[in-house]
N, C-alpha and C positions, 0 to 999 in steps of 0.2 A: 597566414593563419597562425595563431599562437597555440603552442602546446606546452604542457607542464613537463619539465625535464628534471627528474629526481637524481639525487646522488646515489651512488651504488649501495649505500646502506639505507636508503629510503627516508632519511631523516629530514632532508631539506629539498626544496625544489625552486626552480626559477622558470618564468614563462619566457619562452623564446619564439621568435618568428621564423616560420618555415615557409619560404616563398614558393617552393615547387610542389606544394600539396595541390592536387587537382581541385579546380573550382567549377561549380555548376550553378546555373540559374534555373529556377522553376523545376519542372519534372524531367528535364533532359537526363537520359540514361536510366530512368526508373524502370521503363518497360524492358530494356536490355537486361537489367539486373534481375527482374522477375523471371524472364525467359531463361536466363542462365541458371538461376537457382532451381527452376523446374527441371531443367536438363540434367543438372548434377544429381538431383534426387531420382530422376527416371533412370539414369545410367547406373545407379546403385541397386536397382531392382534386379533380382535374379530371373524373374519371369519363368519359373519352373513349376508353377501350380498346374495341376492336371487332374481331371476327373474322367470317369468312364462313361462314355455315351452308350446308347443301346447296343451298338454292334461290338462293343468291347467288353461288356459284362459277361462273365462266365456263368453258364447255367443252361438248363434245357429250355427249349422253345415249346415244350409240350403244354397243351392246355391244362391248367391246374384242376379244373372240374368242368362238368358239362354245362352247356350254354343255358339251359332252361331247367326249371323244376327245383332248383336248390334254394331259392329265395335270396340269392346273393347277386351282387353285381356281376356283369359279364366280364371275364378276363381271358385274355388269349395267352399270356405268358407271365411268369413271375419276374421276368427281367424288366417289366414296366416300371417307369419312374415312380409310380404311386406305391410300390411295394418296398419294404425294407430290404436293403441289399441290392436294389434295382439300379437302373441307369440314372444319370443326372442330366437334366434338360438344360441346355445352354450353359453348361459349366465351363470353367476356365481351362484353357489349353496352353502349353508352353509357347511363349512368344517373346520377341525382342522389344523391350521398352525403350531402348536407348534413343537419344536425340542428339543431333549434330549441332555443335555450337561453332559459329564462325569466329575466327581469331579476333577480328576487330570488335565483334559484339562482346566476346569474353573480356577483352581489354577494357571496353567502355563500362561493363558491369563492375569490373575490379576497381576502376577509378571512382565510380559512383559510390560503391560500398565504402571505400576508403574516405571519401569526402563526407559521407553521412556519419561515419564513426567519429571523425574529428569534430564535426559540428555538434554532435551529441555529447561531446566531452567523454567519450568512451575509450579514448586512446591516450595512454600515458607513456612517457619516454623515460628510460632509466639509462644512466651512463653505461653500465655494463652489468650483466648478471654474474654476481660473484658470491660464493659461499665462504664467509670468513672462517668457518670451520665446518667439517662434513657432518653437520647435524641438522635434522629436519626442523627442529625448534628455531634454530638461528635463521634459516631461510624464511620460515613462516612468519617470523617477526618482521623481517624486511618487507615482505609482500603485504602484510597486514597494515603497515604504515601507509602504503600507497593505495591499497584497495582492501578495506577491512572485511567486506562481505561480498558474497556472490562468487560465481565461477570466474576464473581468470584464464585467459589465453596468453602464454608467453611466446614471444617471437624473437628469434635471433638467427644470424647466419649459421652458426654452429654452436651448440651448447657444450660447455665444458663438462667432462664426465663427473667431476666433483660436484658441480652444481646439480646435475640431473640426479645423482645418487642421493643428494641431500633433500631434494624437493619432490621426488616422484611419489612419495607416500602421502603427500597432501592431496586430499580427495578433490578439492576444488580447482586444482592446478592442471592445465593442459599445455602441451608443448607443440610448437609448429615452427619448422625452419622456413626461412624466406623463400627457398627454392620451391616449396610445395604449398605456399600460401595462396589461397584463392578467395573469391568473393564469398563463398560459402562460410569459411571460417570467420571472415570479418562480420558477417551478419549473425552467425550463430551465437557469438559471445558478446555480452553487453560490456564487459570489461576486458581491455587488451593492454598489455604492457609489452613494449618493444624496446630493445636496446638501441642505443644511438647508432651503432654500426648497422644494425638490422633495419632501422628506419631509412637510412641512406640507400640501402639495397632495394627496399620496397618502393621508395619514391623513384629510384632509377628505373625499376620495372614499369611503374605506372606512367612515366613520361618517355619511355623508350621510343614509342611509335606515335605519341600523341601529336 
């Protein structure tokens, strides 16, 4: 599969063939990707929402007024769910939303997400992330040559401090190191720029147990 490889200043690119990019036919791996994304989102939920049921609401259980003769509906207590400040019926309680992802399923999802991103031309390669001078304007000019619009995810093994300082104020730029890259990041961002060294690491991860 061919990818665009840009020079470190973003001015020129060449199309190079990368043979070790995962290949898929049809819908293979799509269900694994879907289940993995659902699990990532579920594991991020705190699950601490809580409401008070009838037995937890503070207040008296005294009958608010007599049963008959008042012309009002019959009520046994002000703790009833129909009263302001009363109990909540079938409300949420703290729970664990986490889901387990098998290692092979997670790897298959990662490979499928990487394949889809390459097919959609959403992944570009740069020789290296380099800030010619520690200025945001200079880095923004380089990234704009590669991807003029939209949010960008930058991927590298380790980002140089000078480059991070020069680009962290660009609102549309996000960083991710290859060690923490997952299928979620590959799906979330439409535009991804990865360093040549970072791509080698990502492909090594994708083909490690394939």
